[in-house]
C-alpha positions as CSV (number, residue, x, y, z in Angstrom):
1,M,-9.8,10.9,-10.6
2,I,-6.8,8.6,-11.4
3,D,-7.6,5.9,-13.9
4,I,-6.7,2.3,-13.2
5,H,-3.9,2.2,-15.7
6,D,-2.2,5.1,-13.9
7,K,-2.8,3.4,-10.5
8,I,-1.3,0.1,-11.5
9,K,1.8,1.8,-12.9
10,Y,2.1,3.9,-9.8
11,L,1.8,0.9,-7.5
12,R,4.2,-1.1,-9.6
13,E,6.8,1.6,-9.5
14,E,6.2,2.2,-5.8
15,K,7.1,-1.5,-5.1
16,H,10.1,-1.2,-7.5
17,F,8.7,-4.0,-9.7
18,K,9.5,-4.3,-13.4
19,Q,6.7,-4.8,-15.9
20,R,8.1,-8.3,-16.6
21,Q,7.7,-9.3,-12.9
22,V,4.1,-8.2,-12.8
23,A,3.3,-9.8,-16.1
24,D,4.9,-13.1,-14.9
25,F,2.7,-12.8,-11.7
26,L,-0.4,-12.5,-13.9
27,G,0.7,-15.2,-16.3
28,I,0.8,-12.9,-19.3
29,S,3.5,-11.3,-21.6
30,Q,5.3,-8.2,-20.6
31,Q,3.8,-6.5,-23.8
32,A,0.3,-7.4,-22.8
33,Y,0.8,-5.9,-19.3
34,S,2.4,-2.8,-20.9
35,Y,-0.9,-2.3,-22.9
36,Y,-2.8,-2.2,-19.6
37,E,-0.6,0.5,-18.2
38,L,-0.8,2.5,-21.4
39,D,-4.6,2.1,-21.4
40,K,-4.5,0.3,-24.8
41,R,-6.3,-2.7,-23.5
42,E,-9.0,-3.1,-20.8
43,L,-7.8,-4.8,-17.7
44,P,-9.8,-8.0,-17.1
45,A,-11.5,-8.5,-13.8
46,R,-9.3,-11.5,-12.9
47,H,-6.2,-9.3,-13.3
48,V,-7.8,-6.6,-11.2
49,V,-8.3,-9.1,-8.4
50,S,-4.7,-10.4,-8.7
51,L,-3.2,-7.0,-8.8
52,A,-5.2,-6.0,-5.7
53,K,-3.7,-9.0,-3.9
54,L,-0.2,-8.3,-5.2
55,Y,-0.3,-4.6,-4.1
56,Q,-2.4,-5.3,-0.9
57,V,-5.1,-2.8,-1.9
58,S,-8.8,-3.2,-2.4
59,T,-10.3,-3.8,-5.9
60,D,-12.5,-0.8,-5.1
61,Y,-9.4,1.3,-4.9
62,L,-8.1,0.1,-8.2
63,L,-11.4,0.6,-9.9
64,G,-11.9,4.1,-8.5
65,A,-14.8,3.4,-6.1
66,D,-12.6,4.0,-3.1
67,P,-10.4,7.1,-3.1
68,A,-7.7,5.7,-0.9
69,P,-6.0,2.3,-0.7
70,S,-7.2,0.0,2.1
71,G,-5.5,0.9,5.3
72,A,-4.3,4.3,4.1
73,Y,-4.0,7.2,6.5
74,D,-4.0,11.0,6.2
75,V,-0.7,11.6,7.8
76,N,-1.4,15.3,8.3
77,A,-4.7,14.7,10.2
78,T,-4.8,14.8,13.9
79,F,-4.0,11.4,15.3
80,I,-4.3,12.0,19.0
81,Q,-4.1,15.1,21.3
82,D,-3.5,17.6,18.4
83,V,-0.5,15.5,17.1
84,S,-0.5,14.3,13.5
85,L,0.6,10.9,12.4
86,K,3.4,12.7,10.4
87,E,4.7,14.3,13.6
88,I,4.7,10.9,15.3
89,M,6.6,9.4,12.4
90,I,9.2,12.1,12.5
91,S,9.7,11.7,16.2
92,L,10.1,7.9,15.7
93,G,12.7,8.6,13.1
94,E,14.7,10.7,15.5
95,L,15.0,7.9,18.1
96,N,18.1,5.8,18.2
97,K,17.9,2.1,17.3
98,D,17.7,0.9,20.9
99,S,14.9,3.3,21.7
100,R,13.0,2.2,18.6
101,Q,13.3,-1.5,19.6
102,E,12.1,-0.7,23.1
103,L,9.1,1.2,21.7
104,I,8.2,-1.8,19.4
105,K,8.3,-4.1,22.4
106,Y,6.0,-1.7,24.4
107,L,3.6,-1.4,21.5
108,S,3.5,-5.2,21.2
109,Y,2.8,-5.5,24.9
110,L,0.0,-2.9,24.6
111,N,-1.5,-4.7,21.6
112,S,-1.4,-8.1,23.3
113,A,-2.9,-6.6,26.5
114,Q,-5.9,-5.5,24.3
115,G,-6.1,-8.9,22.7
116,K,-4.9,-7.6,19.3
117,G,-1.7,-9.7,19.1
118,A,1.8,-8.5,18.6
119,L,3.2,-6.3,15.9
């Protein structure tokens, strides 16, 4: 299981944030934030909530109660008709810009037809 200090470091690096930026967001010094990532200080609950909002994940994910971030998908699992989400993403990447734009328009149309709003 990945500890919270490893998760917050991973999420920060994934978003290309500097420790200083996250510390400023939390209203603390860069050194204090560094201690959280190094597991030298316990992360207060108020900062767990703030970091969950910043990284758009659940507090359960940060605390280890949920193994995957909210909205996460297994890209290798079958998505539909024996096709994985990964295969769909690869196919999307192979489309030219105009085709991708048309696909987005069509997806927006389908979503609005189902009452889910546009992309």
